C-alpha positions in Angstrom: 42.3 0.8 44.7 42.0 0.0 41.3 41.3 -3.3 41.1 38.2 -3.3 43.4 36.8 -0.4 41.3 37.6 -2.8 38.2 35.8 -5.5 39.7 32.6 -3.6 40.7 32.2 -2.4 37.2 32.9 -5.9 35.7 30.3 -7.0 37.8 27.6 -4.4 37.3 27.9 -5.1 33.5 27.5 -8.7 33.6 24.7 -8.2 36.4 22.8 -6.8 33.3 20.0 -8.0 31.6 21.4 -6.6 28.1 24.7 -7.9 28.7 23.3 -11.3 27.1 23.9 -12.4 24.0 21.1 -11.8 21.8 20.7 -13.3 19.0 18.9 -11.7 15.5 18.2 -13.5 13.0 17.4 -12.9 9.4 16.6 -14.6 5.8 18.4 -13.6 2.6 16.3 -10.5 1.5 18.4 -7.5 -0.4 18.6 -4.8 0.0 17.6 -5.0 3.6 19.6 -7.8 4.6 21.9 -10.4 2.4 25.2 -12.5 2.6 27.8 -9.8 2.0 31.9 -9.7 1.8 33.8 -11.8 3.7 30.5 -13.6 4.6 28.8 -11.1 6.9 25.5 -10.0 7.1 25.3 -6.8 5.2 22.1 -4.4 4.4 20.3 -1.7 4.9 18.2 -2.6 7.7 21.1 -4.6 8.8 22.6 -1.5 9.0 20.1 -0.1 11.4 19.7 -3.2 13.3 23.8 -2.6 14.5 23.2 0.9 14.7 20.4 0.1 17.0 22.5 -2.6 18.5 24.9 0.3 19.2 23.0 2.4 20.9 21.6 -0.1 22.8 25.0 -1.3 24.0 23.9 -4.8 23.2 25.7 -7.9 23.0 24.6 -9.3 19.6 24.8 -11.6 16.7 23.4 -11.6 13.7 22.5 -14.9 11.6 21.1 -15.1 8.1 18.8 -18.6 7.3 16.0 -19.4 5.0 13.0 -17.9 6.4 11.1 -20.9 8.0 14.0 -21.2 10.0 14.3 -18.0 11.2 10.9 -17.6 12.1 10.6 -21.0 13.9 14.3 -19.9 15.6 12.5 -16.7 17.1 9.6 -18.7 18.4 11.1 -21.3 20.2 14.6 -19.8 21.3 15.1 -17.4 24.0 17.1 -14.3 23.4 16.4 -14.1 19.5 15.2 -11.6 17.6 13.6 -11.5 13.8 14.1 -8.8 11.5 12.8 -7.6 9.5 9.0 -9.5 9.5 5.9 -8.5 8.5 3.1 -7.7 11.2 0.2 -9.4 10.4 -3.0 -10.5 12.6 -2.1 -14.1 13.0 1.6 -13.6 14.2 0.3 -10.2 16.8 0.2 -12.8 19.9 3.6 -15.2 18.5 6.0 -12.3 19.6 6.6 -9.1 21.4 7.2 -6.3 18.8 10.1 -4.2 18.9 9.5 -1.7 16.1 8.4 -0.9 12.7 11.7 -0.8 10.4 10.1 -0.3 6.9 6.8 -0.5 5.3 6.2 -1.9 1.4 3.5 -2.6 -0.9 2.5 -6.4 -2.2 1.7 -7.6 -6.0 1.3 -10.3 -8.1 4.2 -10.8 -10.5 4.3 -12.6 -13.9 6.3 -12.3 -16.7 5.9 -10.4 -19.5 5.9 -13.1 -22.3 2.6 -14.1 -20.2 -0.3 -11.5 -21.6 -2.5 -14.4 -21.4 -2.4 -13.8 -17.1 -5.0 -11.6 -16.3 -5.9 -10.2 -12.7 -8.3 -7.6 -11.9 -9.6 -8.7 -8.9 -8.0 -11.5 -6.5 -10.7 -14.3 -7.3 -9.1 -14.0 -10.5 -5.9 -15.3 -9.3 -7.4 -18.7 -8.5 -7.1 -20.3 -11.9 -3.7 -19.7 -11.7 -0.3 -21.5 -10.1 0.8 -18.7 -7.5 4.4 -19.2 -6.0 5.3 -17.9 -2.4 8.5 -18.8 0.8 6.9 -21.3 2.9 6.4 -19.6 6.4 5.8 -16.6 4.8 2.9 -14.0 5.2 2.5 -14.8 1.5 1.3 -18.6 2.1 -0.9 -17.2 5.2 -2.7 -14.3 3.6 -3.3 -16.9 0.1 -5.0 -19.9 2.9 -6.9 -17.0 4.4 -8.6 -15.9 0.5 -9.8 -19.7 0.2 -6.6 -20.5 -2.1 -5.8 -24.3 -2.0 -1.7 -25.4 -1.1 -1.1 -27.7 -4.1 -3.7 -26.4 -6.3 -3.4 -22.6 -6.6 -0.8 -21.8 -4.2 2.3 -23.6 -4.2 5.4 -23.0 -1.5 9.3 -23.7 -1.2 11.9 -23.0 1.2 13.6 -19.7 -0.7 13.1 -16.8 -3.1 15.6 -18.1 -5.7 13.5 -21.2 -5.5 10.5 -19.0 -5.9 11.8 -17.2 -9.2 13.4 -20.2 -10.9 9.8 -21.8 -10.7 8.3 -18.6 -12.4 11.0 -18.3 -15.0 10.7 -22.2 -16.0 6.8 -22.0 -16.2 6.5 -24.5 -13.1 4.3 -21.5 -11.5 2.0 -18.9 -13.0 2.4 -16.2 -10.5 4.8 -15.0 -7.7 4.1 -13.3 -4.7 6.3 -10.2 -4.5 7.0 -6.3 -3.1 7.5 -3.3 -4.8 11.2 -3.2 -3.2 12.8 -6.7 -3.1 11.9 -8.3 -6.7 14.6 -7.1 -8.6 17.0 -7.8 -6.0 15.9 -11.5 -5.6 15.7 -12.1 -9.5 18.8 -10.7 -10.5 20.5 -12.7 -7.8 18.4 -16.1 -8.5 20.2 -15.3 -12.5 17.9 -13.8 -14.2 16.6 -10.4 -15.6 13.8 -8.8 -13.9 13.1 -6.6 -16.6 11.3 -9.9 -18.2 8.7 -9.3 -15.2 6.0 -7.0 -14.6 3.8 -6.4 -11.1 -0.3 -7.3 -12.3 -2.0 -6.9 -9.0 -1.7 -5.0 -6.1 -2.8 -7.0 -3.0 -4.0 -3.9 -0.8 -5.4 -5.5 2.3 -1.8 -7.9 3.2 0.0 -6.8 6.0 3.4 -4.3 4.5 4.7 -2.8 7.8 8.3 -4.4 8.5 9.1 -4.9 11.9 12.0 -6.2 14.7 10.4 -8.5 16.7 11.4 -10.4 19.6 11.0 -14.3 21.3 8.1 -13.8 23.9 10.7 -14.7 26.6 12.7 -11.8 25.9 13.8 -9.2 29.0 11.4 -6.3 29.1 14.9 -4.2 29.2 16.4 -5.2 26.0 13.1 -4.7 24.1 12.6 -0.8 25.9 16.2 -0.1 25.0 16.0 -1.5 21.2 12.6 0.8 20.8 13.9 3.5 22.5 17.2 3.2 19.9 14.9 3.1 17.0 12.6 6.1 17.7 16.2 7.9 18.6 17.5 7.2 15.7 14.5 8.0 13.8 14.4 11.7 15.6 18.4 12.0 15.2 18.4 11.5 10.9 20.6 8.2 11.0 17.7 6.3 9.7 16.7 8.2 7.5 20.2 8.5 5.7 20.7 5.1 6.1 17.7 4.3 3.9 18.8 7.3 1.6 22.8 5.6 1.5 20.8 2.2 0.1 18.8 4.6 -2.0 15.3 3.6 -0.8 
């Protein structure tokens, strides 16, 4: 009697859509997500994602790549979910959106040693060289606002290069946000106290989401969405943010 029961239970779980191995992709973005001890993905949002996976009873793995690769993977590979991704008008139809993870404000940053850089309105910034990560929402924002590639905005593959360009004088400004810039600058080997946020971009997307490839099974999206809602209601979401001083 025992063997048939075990067989039925195994068959049941294997037949469920959520039993598939879901690939979560992200980028180095401390303190939200980063490569920690033993090359394991760590961080505040990573901890939240793992809690969502556990609550949803998914079989899943989490991978860190450069942003452009993670984004392209989520666009083109089935059973792939990306976090933390800004929800923008341009991206709205590219993914199936699962839930909001966190909210930010976006800024232009400059070196304190550059008092000559003055931005009172966005058009003022067009006389300077602005840096952004390739494929990031900041690049799309600059294009939409009339900035021209390799004239007044420049892109690269990762944040460490972005901050290196700013500190070495190859660019004048960098697009960043109110939380992540200090971690990124320090991780790149520079002193964040030498920087200042000089202008806030109020009309740029600021909500970080989890999003799925458009072919993702609807039941997986539903389970993750409900898991996030539950974690917010039962206090685990806020406990994770508090733990990471967010």
